[in-house]
C-alpha positions in Angstrom: -18.0 11.3 43.1 -15.3 9.1 44.7 -16.0 6.3 47.2 -14.2 5.3 50.3 -14.3 1.6 51.2 -13.5 0.4 54.7 -14.2 -3.2 55.8 -16.6 -3.7 52.9 -18.7 -0.6 53.8 -18.9 1.9 51.0 -19.2 5.6 51.9 -19.5 8.1 49.1 -18.4 11.8 49.4 -22.1 12.7 49.6 -22.5 10.4 52.7 -19.4 11.8 54.3 -20.9 15.3 54.4 -24.2 16.3 55.9 -27.1 17.4 53.7 -26.3 21.1 54.1 -22.6 21.1 53.5 -19.3 19.7 54.7 -19.0 18.0 58.1 -18.6 20.4 61.0 -16.8 19.7 64.2 -18.9 20.8 67.1 -17.4 23.1 69.7 -16.7 26.7 70.3 -16.2 27.9 67.7 -17.5 25.2 65.4 -15.2 24.6 62.4 -14.7 22.2 59.5 -14.0 18.7 60.5 -10.6 17.3 59.5 -10.3 13.9 57.8 -7.9 12.8 60.6 -9.0 13.6 64.2 -7.2 13.7 67.5 -8.8 11.9 70.5 -10.3 15.2 71.7 -11.7 15.9 68.3 -13.1 12.4 68.0 -14.8 12.8 71.4 -16.4 16.1 70.2 -17.4 14.6 66.8 -19.2 11.6 68.5 -20.6 14.0 71.1 -19.1 11.9 74.0 -18.1 15.1 75.8 -21.2 14.8 78.0 -20.1 11.4 79.4 -18.4 11.1 82.8 -15.2 9.8 81.2 -15.3 10.3 77.4 -11.7 9.1 76.9 -12.5 5.8 78.6 -15.7 5.4 76.4 -13.7 6.0 73.2 -11.0 3.6 74.4 -13.7 1.0 75.2 -15.1 1.3 71.6 -11.6 1.0 70.2 -10.8 -2.1 72.3 -14.1 -3.8 71.4 -13.3 -3.3 67.7 -16.2 -0.9 67.2 -13.9 2.0 66.1 -10.5 1.6 64.4 -7.7 4.1 65.1 -4.2 4.4 63.7 -0.9 5.8 65.0 0.6 8.7 63.1 4.1 8.7 64.7 3.4 8.3 68.4 0.0 9.9 68.3 -3.3 8.0 68.0 -5.6 9.4 65.3 -9.2 8.6 64.2 -10.2 8.8 60.5 -13.5 10.7 60.2 -14.9 8.0 57.8 -14.3 5.4 60.6 -16.3 7.5 63.0 -19.1 7.9 60.4 -19.2 4.1 59.8 -19.4 3.5 63.6 -22.3 5.9 63.8 -24.0 4.2 60.9 -23.7 0.8 62.4 -25.0 2.1 65.8 -28.1 3.7 64.1 -31.0 1.5 64.0 -34.4 1.9 62.4 -36.7 4.4 64.0 -40.1 3.0 64.8 -43.3 4.1 66.4 -43.8 3.4 70.1 
């Protein structure tokens, strides 16, 4: 089992897939999630498509340094592991009310 390290965070192959199999990109039809995502795929993966302006939200996260992106040629792309690390940092403990 290999590990991916990003900014000191360790993510194993097991963590990069959900408990019932490989990561699935939501949508119609749902399909396997690629390792490198376009802006539209990143929006779907983070479920931002219900926001009023999901592109602006994703750009805000990127500008605040919450999500890192990279250019491949002239196109901005998001590594799936970066999105998973973002979700992990945003997820807090669940407590009773």
